[in-house]
C-alpha positions as CSV (number, residue, x, y, z in Angstrom):
1,M,-49.4,28.1,12.0
2,T,-45.7,27.1,12.1
3,V,-43.5,24.3,10.7
4,Y,-40.8,23.6,13.3
5,N,-38.6,20.8,12.0
6,L,-38.3,17.6,9.9
7,Y,-36.6,14.3,10.4
8,I,-36.0,11.6,7.7
9,F,-35.1,8.1,8.8
10,D,-33.8,5.5,6.4
11,A,-35.1,1.9,6.4
12,N,-32.6,0.9,9.1
13,G,-33.9,3.7,11.5
14,S,-30.9,6.0,11.1
15,C,-31.6,9.7,10.9
16,V,-30.2,10.7,7.5
17,Y,-31.7,14.2,7.3
18,Y,-32.7,16.8,9.7
19,R,-33.9,20.4,9.0
20,E,-35.2,23.1,11.3
21,W,-37.2,26.1,10.2
22,T,-38.7,27.8,13.3
23,R,-37.8,25.5,16.2
24,T,-36.8,27.6,19.2
25,K,-34.9,24.9,20.9
26,H,-32.1,24.6,18.3
27,A,-30.0,21.5,17.6
28,D,-26.7,21.6,15.7
29,S,-26.6,19.7,12.3
30,L,-28.3,16.6,13.7
31,P,-30.1,16.3,17.0
32,S,-28.4,14.5,19.8
33,D,-28.3,10.7,19.8
34,D,-30.5,10.8,22.9
35,E,-33.2,12.8,21.2
36,L,-33.1,10.5,18.1
37,K,-33.4,7.4,20.3
38,L,-36.3,8.9,22.2
39,L,-38.1,9.8,18.9
40,R,-37.4,6.4,17.3
41,G,-38.7,4.6,20.4
42,M,-41.8,6.8,20.6
43,L,-42.5,6.2,16.9
44,V,-42.2,2.5,17.1
45,G,-44.4,2.4,20.2
46,L,-47.1,4.7,18.6
47,K,-47.0,2.7,15.3
48,G,-47.5,-0.5,17.3
49,F,-50.3,1.0,19.4
50,C,-52.1,2.3,16.3
51,S,-51.8,-1.1,14.6
52,K,-53.2,-2.9,17.7
53,I,-56.3,-0.6,18.0
54,S,-56.9,-0.2,14.3
55,P,-60.1,-1.9,13.1
56,L,-58.4,-2.8,9.8
57,D,-55.7,-5.3,9.1
58,D,-53.8,-2.8,7.0
59,E,-50.4,-1.7,8.2
60,V,-50.4,1.7,9.8
61,N,-48.0,3.9,7.8
62,R,-49.2,7.4,8.7
63,F,-50.5,9.1,11.7
64,S,-50.3,12.4,13.6
65,Y,-50.8,13.3,17.2
66,S,-51.0,16.6,19.1
67,T,-49.7,17.8,22.5
68,N,-50.4,21.2,24.0
69,V,-47.3,22.5,22.3
70,Y,-46.8,20.8,19.0
71,K,-48.2,18.3,16.5
72,L,-46.2,15.4,15.1
73,H,-47.0,14.1,11.6
74,Y,-45.6,10.7,10.5
75,Y,-45.4,8.9,7.2
76,E,-43.7,5.6,6.4
77,S,-43.1,4.8,2.8
78,P,-43.3,1.3,1.3
79,T,-39.5,1.3,1.4
80,R,-39.6,1.9,5.2
81,V,-38.2,5.5,4.8
82,K,-39.9,7.5,7.6
83,V,-40.7,11.2,7.3
84,V,-41.5,13.1,10.6
85,L,-42.6,16.7,10.5
86,N,-43.3,18.8,13.7
87,T,-45.7,21.8,13.5
88,D,-47.6,23.8,15.9
89,N,-50.6,22.0,17.4
90,G,-53.2,24.0,15.5
91,C,-52.2,22.4,12.2
92,L,-54.4,19.9,10.4
93,P,-52.8,16.5,9.5
94,L,-50.3,16.8,6.6
95,Q,-50.3,13.3,5.2
96,E,-50.3,14.4,1.5
97,E,-47.6,16.9,2.2
98,L,-45.4,14.2,3.8
99,E,-45.8,12.0,0.8
100,T,-44.7,15.0,-1.4
101,I,-41.7,15.4,0.9
102,F,-40.9,11.7,0.4
103,N,-41.2,12.1,-3.4
104,I,-38.8,15.0,-3.3
105,Y,-36.4,12.9,-1.2
106,T,-36.8,10.0,-3.7
107,K,-36.1,12.2,-6.7
108,F,-33.1,14.2,-5.3
109,V,-31.6,11.7,-2.9
110,S,-32.6,8.1,-3.5
111,Q,-32.2,8.4,-7.3
112,N,-29.0,10.5,-7.0
113,P,-25.9,8.4,-7.7
114,L,-23.8,10.8,-5.6
115,C,-25.8,10.2,-2.5
116,V,-24.7,7.2,-0.6
117,P,-27.5,5.1,1.1
118,G,-27.3,5.2,4.9
119,E,-25.1,8.3,5.1
120,V,-26.4,11.7,6.2
121,V,-27.9,13.6,3.3
122,S,-25.7,16.6,2.3
123,S,-27.3,17.5,-1.1
124,E,-27.8,21.2,-1.3
125,L,-30.2,20.7,-4.2
126,F,-32.4,18.5,-2.0
127,T,-32.4,21.0,0.8
128,S,-33.2,23.8,-1.7
129,K,-36.2,21.9,-3.2
130,L,-37.4,20.8,0.2
131,D,-37.2,24.4,1.6
132,G,-39.1,25.7,-1.5
133,Y,-41.8,23.2,-1.0
134,V,-42.2,23.6,2.8
135,Q,-42.1,27.3,2.6
136,S,-44.9,27.3,0.0
137,L,-47.2,25.4,2.4
138,Q,-50.0,27.4,4.0
139,V,-48.9,26.2,7.4
140,Y,-45.5,27.6,7.0
141,K,-45.0,30.9,8.9
142,K,-41.7,32.8,8.9
């Protein structure tokens, strides 16, 4: 199994972090605005759809879906930070792993006085900790 890439969106919906591991269709530092708009729109639509068909009144803050090519895993924190991870489609849902990624983000970005909210994350320490965690997952393949 393979981990392709990760997006982190702040509470305003801005992509503040992007990381690729084994994605074959490479982006530069951040994906294009068009790709981000499409992804945000799809996530809003899927979240709304999941909320409508859910048998519970609870807010939908995590889901995953598969295509014939990849699987998207989504987690939204209580602070509305969104973590989106793309893997190959054979992967099981990674909800606990997304929460751990959010906790790493909180510790090394949100609680870091040098990181400005709303700006693209450039913390090498965060990237290092994130890489270490993602590469330790069973689904990660070099």
